[in-house]
C-alpha positions in Angstrom: -3.7 11.8 -10.7 -7.5 12.1 -10.6 -9.5 12.6 -7.4 -10.5 9.9 -4.9 -12.7 6.8 -5.6 -15.2 5.7 -2.9 -16.0 2.1 -2.0 -18.5 1.7 0.8 -17.8 5.2 2.1 -14.1 4.5 2.1 -12.1 7.0 0.1 -9.2 5.7 -2.0 -6.6 7.8 -3.7 -3.8 10.2 -3.1 -3.5 11.4 0.5 -6.0 8.8 1.7 -5.1 5.8 3.9 -4.0 2.8 1.8 -6.9 0.5 1.0 -6.0 -3.0 2.1 -7.6 -6.0 0.3 -7.1 -9.5 1.6 -7.5 -12.0 -1.2 -9.1 -15.1 0.4 -9.8 -16.4 -3.1 -10.6 -20.1 -2.6 -8.3 -20.7 0.4 -10.8 -22.7 2.3 -12.5 -26.1 2.3 -16.0 -25.2 3.3 -18.3 -22.4 4.3 -17.0 -22.4 7.9 -13.4 -22.1 6.7 -14.4 -19.2 4.5 -16.1 -17.5 7.4 -13.0 -17.9 9.5 -11.1 -16.0 6.8 -13.7 -13.2 7.0 -13.4 -13.1 10.8 -9.6 -12.9 10.6 -9.6 -10.2 8.0 -11.9 -8.1 10.0 -10.0 -8.6 13.2 -6.6 -7.5 11.8 -8.0 -4.3 10.3 -8.2 -5.0 6.6 -10.6 -2.8 4.5 -11.8 -5.6 2.3 -11.9 -9.4 2.0 -12.1 -10.7 -1.6 -13.2 -14.0 -3.1 -13.3 -15.5 -6.6 -16.4 -16.3 -8.6 -15.9 -18.6 -11.6 -16.5 -22.0 -13.1 -13.9 -24.2 -14.8 -15.9 -24.6 -18.0 -16.1 -20.8 -18.5 -12.5 -20.1 -17.4 -10.2 -22.5 -19.3 -10.6 -24.6 -22.5 -10.6 -28.4 -22.0 -7.3 -29.9 -23.1 -5.0 -27.3 -21.5 -2.4 -29.0 -19.3 -0.2 -28.0 -16.3 3.5 -28.8 -16.1 2.7 -32.0 -14.2 0.5 -33.2 -17.0 -2.8 -32.8 -15.3 -5.6 -31.1 -17.1 -6.0 -27.5 -15.9 -9.8 -27.8 -16.0 -9.5 -30.8 -13.6 -7.4 -28.7 -11.2 -10.0 -25.9 -11.3 -12.7 -28.4 -10.5 -10.7 -30.1 -7.8 -9.7 -27.1 -5.8 -12.2 -24.4 -6.8 -15.5 -26.0 -7.1 -15.2 -28.5 -4.3 -17.6 -28.2 -1.4 -19.8 -26.3 -3.8 -17.8 -23.1 -3.4 -19.2 -21.5 -6.4 -22.9 -22.2 -5.9 -25.3 -19.3 -5.5 -26.3 -20.3 -1.9 -22.7 -20.6 -0.8 -21.6 -17.3 -2.1 -24.7 -15.5 -0.9 -24.1 -16.8 2.6 -20.5 -15.7 2.4 -21.3 -12.1 1.4 -24.1 -11.8 4.0 -21.6 -13.0 6.7 -19.0 -10.4 5.6 -21.7 -7.7 5.9 -22.6 -8.9 9.4 -18.9 -8.6 10.3 -18.8 -5.0 8.9 -16.1 -5.7 6.4 -16.4 -4.9 2.7 -16.5 -8.0 0.4 -16.3 -8.3 -3.3 -15.1 -10.9 -5.8 -13.2 -11.5 -9.0 -15.5 -12.8 -11.7 -14.1 -14.6 -14.8 -17.1 -14.5 -17.1 -20.2 -12.5 -17.8 -22.3 -15.2 -16.0 -20.2 -14.7 -12.9 -20.9 -10.9 -12.9 -24.6 -11.6 -13.3 -24.5 -14.0 -10.3 -22.7 -11.5 -8.2 -25.2 -8.8 -9.1 -28.0 -11.1 -8.2 -26.8 -12.3 -4.9 -24.7 -9.5 -3.5 -24.6 -6.4 -5.7 -20.9 -5.8 -4.6 -19.7 -2.2 -4.2 -16.8 -2.8 -6.6 -15.2 -5.4 -8.9 -11.7 -6.8 -9.0 -10.3 -8.1 -12.2 -7.3 -10.4 -12.3 -4.3 -9.9 -14.6 -5.7 -12.6 -16.9 -8.7 -10.5 -17.8 -6.9 -7.1 -18.4 -7.1 -7.8 -22.1 -10.6 -9.2 -21.9 -12.1 -5.9 -23.2 -15.7 -7.3 -23.6 -15.8 -8.3 -19.9 -14.2 -5.0 -18.8 -16.9 -3.1 -20.7 -19.6 -5.3 -19.4 -18.6 -4.5 -15.8 -17.9 -0.9 -16.5 -21.5 -0.3 -17.5 -22.5 -1.1 -13.9 -20.8 2.2 -13.0 -19.0 0.7 -10.0 -15.3 1.0 -9.1 -13.1 -1.4 -10.9 -9.7 -2.6 -9.6 -7.6 -4.2 -12.3 -4.3 -6.1 -11.9 -1.7 -5.6 -14.6 0.6 -8.7 -14.4 1.9 -10.2 -17.7 0.8 -7.1 -19.6 2.4 -4.5 -21.8 1.8 -0.8 -21.3 -0.2 -0.6 -24.5 -2.6 -3.3 -23.2 -3.1 -1.4 -20.0 -3.9 1.7 -22.0 -6.5 -0.2 -24.0 -8.1 -1.5 -20.8 -8.4 1.9 -19.2 -9.7 3.4 -22.4 -12.3 0.7 -22.7 -13.6 1.3 -19.2 -13.7 5.1 -19.6 -15.5 4.7 -23.0 -18.4 3.2 -21.0 -18.7 6.3 -18.9 -16.9 4.8 -15.9 -14.0 6.8 -14.6 -13.6 4.8 -11.3 -10.7 2.6 -12.2 -7.9 1.6 -10.0 -4.8 0.0 -11.5 -2.6 -2.5 -9.6 1.0 -3.2 -10.5 1.5 -6.9 -10.4 4.2 -9.5 -11.1 2.5 -12.8 -11.9 4.9 -15.2 -10.2 3.7 -17.5 -7.4 5.4 -16.6 -5.2 7.1 -13.6 -6.7 10.7 -12.8 -5.8 11.4 -9.4 -4.3 14.1 -8.7 -6.9 11.5 -9.2 -9.7 9.0 -6.7 -8.3 10.1 -3.6 -10.1 8.2 -1.3 -7.8 9.2 1.8 -9.7 6.8 0.6 -12.4 4.1 2.0 -10.1 5.5 5.5 -10.7 5.3 4.9 -14.5 1.7 3.8 -14.2 0.9 6.9 -12.0 2.4 9.2 -14.6 0.9 7.5 -17.6 -2.7 6.9 -16.5 -5.0 9.2 -14.7 -6.1 6.7 -12.1 -5.1 5.6 -8.6 -2.3 3.0 -8.6 -1.6 0.2 -6.1 0.1 -3.2 -5.8 -1.1 -6.7 -6.0 1.7 -8.5 -4.1 2.6 -12.2 -4.5 5.9 -12.1 -2.5 6.2 -13.9 0.8 7.8 -11.0 2.6 6.3 -8.3 4.8 8.5 -5.5 3.5 7.3 -5.2 -0.1 3.8 -3.8 0.6 5.2 -1.3 3.1 7.8 -0.1 0.5 5.0 0.2 -2.1 3.0 2.4 0.2 6.0 4.6 0.8 6.2 5.0 -3.0 2.6 6.1 -3.3 0.5 2.9 -3.6 -3.2 3.6 -2.8 -4.2 0.0 -2.6 -2.4 -3.2 -1.4 -3.8 -6.6 -2.2 -2.3 -9.7 -0.6 -3.4 -13.4 -0.8 -4.5 -14.5 2.6 -4.8 -18.0 4.3 -5.2 -19.5 7.7 -3.1 -22.6 6.8 -0.2 -22.3 4.3 0.1 -26.1 4.2 -3.4 -26.6 3.1 -4.2 -28.0 -0.4 -5.1 -25.5 -3.1 -3.3 -23.4 -5.7 -2.8 -20.3 -3.6 -2.3 -21.4 0.0 1.4 -22.1 -0.2 2.4 -18.5 -1.1 -0.4 -16.7 0.9 0.1 -14.5 3.9 -0.7 -15.7 7.4 -2.7 -13.5 9.8 0.3 -12.7 12.0 2.2 -11.6 9.0 -0.7 -9.5 7.7 -0.9 -7.8 11.1 2.7 -6.8 10.7 2.1 -5.5 7.2 -0.9 -3.5 8.2 0.9 -2.1 11.2 3.9 -1.2 9.0 1.6 0.5 6.4 -0.2 2.6 8.9 3.1 3.7 10.6 4.6 4.5 7.1 1.6 6.6 6.3 2.0 8.6 9.5 5.8 8.9 8.8 5.3 10.2 5.3 4.4 13.7 6.5 4.9 16.9 4.4 7.2 17.4 1.4 9.1 20.4 2.8 12.0 20.5 5.2 11.5 22.3 8.5 12.1 21.8 12.2 9.1 19.8 13.3 7.2 20.5 16.5 8.6 17.3 18.0 12.2 18.6 17.3 11.8 22.1 18.7 12.5 21.1 22.2 15.5 18.9 21.4 17.0 21.6 19.0 17.6 23.9 22.0 19.9 21.4 23.7 21.1 19.5 20.6 22.4 22.3 18.4 25.8 23.9 19.1 26.8 27.6 19.3 29.8 29.7 20.3 30.6 29.9 24.1 33.4 31.5 26.2 35.7 28.9 27.5 37.6 31.4 29.6 36.7 34.7 31.3 37.1 37.5 28.7 37.8 41.0 29.9 36.3 44.1 28.5 38.4 45.1 25.5 40.0 41.7 25.1 40.2 40.2 21.6 38.2 37.1 20.7 40.5 34.3 19.7 40.5 30.5 19.4 41.9 30.3 22.9 38.9 31.9 24.7 35.9 30.6 22.7 34.8 27.3 21.3 31.8 25.6 19.7 29.7 23.7 22.3 26.1 22.6 23.1 23.5 24.0 23.6 22.0 26.5 21.2 22.0 30.1 22.5 25.1 31.8 21.2 26.2 32.9 17.7 26.0 30.2 15.1 29.2 28.1 14.7 29.4 29.0 11.0 30.2 32.6 12.0 33.2 31.7 14.3 35.8 33.1 11.9 33.9 36.4 11.7 34.2 37.1 15.4 37.9 36.4 15.7 39.8 39.6 16.2 36.8 41.5 17.5 37.2 43.1 21.0 34.7 42.4 23.7 32.8 45.6 24.8 32.0 44.1 28.2 33.2 41.4 30.5 32.2 37.8 29.3 32.2 35.0 31.9 33.5 31.5 31.2 30.5 29.4 30.1 28.5 32.4 28.8 27.2 32.2 25.2 28.8 34.7 22.8 26.1 36.9 21.5 26.2 40.0 19.3 25.5 42.2 22.4 28.9 41.3 23.6 30.4 43.6 21.0 28.1 46.6 21.2 
């Protein structure tokens, strides 16, 4: 896998701490609710808080319907453009507030116009593309030309489509792409996550790989980090019961704290790839490991047998695996009961 990618001085890649993105999306009613999400994300130690920048008319064609019969464009307008969430002033204030709180913020655009707006009001340090735009090659190329890191989710996609997306970005001279494994279920079931797919993506594409997680568990992101995920993205809310398309499966702050704590502990526990006695184990080894001891006084010239020696703690005598090799040997000096059997006993 290629070297590290930098977003706001934060290095992302192999052997770097996992980059944690909290997807606030549109999980708020007004600017104050959005700011509270920023506050919470910063307080629990996330690296980034992410929003969404789009308009219904440039995202979905009129006439598309949901399962309940409602027009999709109406849902977009109802939940995602209420309280003027997508206006220039609203988003500008939100990005300025995140900067004040010293947490990185960027957004997911859905159209060329959204990218232009973000560049105008915030010039974000990176862009995140949803799974729905992985095959939107014109948009990928448009953003790639900005020469900023791009994080792309890969839900509902084939490997060949992912290959086309990565190639398109690199063709524009941008090698700073990060690929997120994603299962586009809301919520996703743990048994459908196929985390080993990350390993396939790591081997196939020369980019850092992470996970965009839609499960409602705290264990999946931690497991992903143990498997090498460089980035974790989780939907984030302050009230799961609130209206909106994403709140019901989003992670609450107390859950996200547990996830971040588990990720950081996992990173410390990963350690090195070779087997050795650790510094922490060296003290316990001396009392924990067993060796051969005299269980009776042994006279000089007396033969070593199973009646006068045994395998006991602590370390200090001949290794237990050599017990059979010392049977029948005569002691060359007196050995007291409780004394470790060492090779000097037979000189």
